[in-house]
Phi, psi and omega in degrees: 000153184226152170266125180238151171256126177059029171218299179215142175253118184268165176302151182306137177070033167300153191277345178230129178246129178225162178256127179262168181289154179283166183288133182293327185268359184244184178304136182302151178299133180299135176276130179291161177290164171292125183243121183275081179201159180289317179218151173202163173209145176233122184241134171268107182284344176290317181260352181063042182233149173273126181266329180200152177199156174209118180060030189291343180254005177285133178289135183210163175287126182271351184051222185285357171297341171308325185292350171296315178291321176304311180295320182302315181291326175293318177301318177299318180297323177291316178301320182275006177063030171274338174225159171232154183297329181266009180284131177282139184238139175288155177246116182278165174299327179297317177296316181298323182289350178295342181289347181288148176083011176077018180289160176291128180216163175258001175069054170265159177214167187297347177280349185262160169225076182293153176282159179303318180300319178295318179295323177295319176295321176296321179294316190270312184281314181272349188055042187287118174295326179294322177294321179300316180293315181299318180292318179299317179293324180291327181278313190248354181094332177203158176298318182299317179293324179293320178297322175301318179294323177299313180291326177296320179293317178300319179294320179297326178280349182080028180279102188281342186246029180229133172209133183253144173239347179206176184258359187252329184101004176297147183301128180203137179307133178084006178256111184204165173205192177219164180300320181293317181293320177298317178299322180299313180296317179299318179296325177297317179300313182299316185283321190264343184228060184296335181279338179258337179306324181303343175302330182292346179263357181294125187277333176203158182212137180248125176228132179054038177079003181251116179265131177229139180273149171296133183281356177281099184297334184293338178298329179269340186264330188227113184294343180274348178278127181232029176158179017225303192207140175256165175200149177197129165220168178301320182284323185278335190077197182265123187237151179207129165259125181230143177221143182221152175235126178230149177283135178224168176303336179271002183109188180293135186234121180254127172251150180227125178242145173233126182232124182242139171075039172283167188274342184200171176300315180295321182295318181296327179286311184292322179290323176294319178299317179301316182294315178299312181300319178298319180300322180282327185269329184270345183234143173254139169265128182242119177273117182266317182221145174279157176302134178060022175287129180286118178264340179200149171241120191232157178293148175236131179267145177062025183252155175294332172253146184276343182223162176220144176271136180242147179189197177250114191305315185266006187075181181212123171238136177236152175255131180224157175306145186309130179090356184271354184301326183289349182269004187271142175225146181239153176216152181242135167237143184214163175294135178217122005279156178265116189245132177291157005277151176239137174263147174299129182091357180290130179289129181230009181171201185220141170253123179246139177239129180226164171279170178297339177275358177093005179283129182292135177247316183206150174216114185227159182294139167268125188236158171288130181271357181212155176283140173233111180281166176294145173286172175292178185302316183295315181297318179295318181295316180297317180290327176298318178294317179298319179294324179295318179293321181295000000 
């Protein structure tokens, strides 16, 4: 499955996101600004579309953006009650040794037993390599076992340009990702862990009397930015994942940018800000349908109910070049005849959205919004006869 702009909108978290050409009969596709980075991608999470990208599938060193996957697996462990936020964790000599070589750390040592919540703040706000190691050992028993889990998760998601060798992002042969894959992991955190995601907006954190600021400069510059992660090594350059939520006529709209290989700390912040601002000003988000909104009520054969409501389960928002929303038209095609049993959420057709010029904008499943069980023997027999005559 693919995420498309102005062609098809795929289900959330499709494994490949691409940008399609703009409509020939409509306003030309907005050109993104010049972005001073090796690779970047900008995703509208409200419409699940890519608005701009450059080299987004090129393998590159992710530096501390690696810690997004580290955090995701720890968040999963908390969700699954394998860990708790107030659980005390041991600090191994391996975690303590991460402070060598000038790496980012939260300054834990083997005499301490920090809580999981403290380690998560150290991992996310301080980008602490020591916190990453301590959490990995706490979840999987060893860093090596945790890295296996990281790669297993990337493979399960179909991330073809990601491979992990460590939990911190330090340069190591065979450790790589891409802007698109990093965006995918970040989007998963936002969607699946809304109660833990707010840690990414914390501007500073004090542990053991040492206060450290979040290196994401946009948290202080733009009140709509609420995360996510910085990274930097000599090989990777300066990297930043940034996400913002702004109010629009279509509702709250979240954009996510990933920028790899900027020239400086300031450049990664200013270039990411430029990309986010362009996404909000050059594109409109248009809400077409609400979640579970009934778009049609149709007859059902052989069912305990005679009719079923059909719609788009998750609703539908699309991103179009600014001013193009008024050009959109929708049409429904469905299975006919519709025969029970039907499960809630079962696909029974397609909803297509096009411009007035006929350019495809979106194509998503039309689903049954309610379950329809089989009718009794008499009802099934009677409808079978009616269908035969029909």
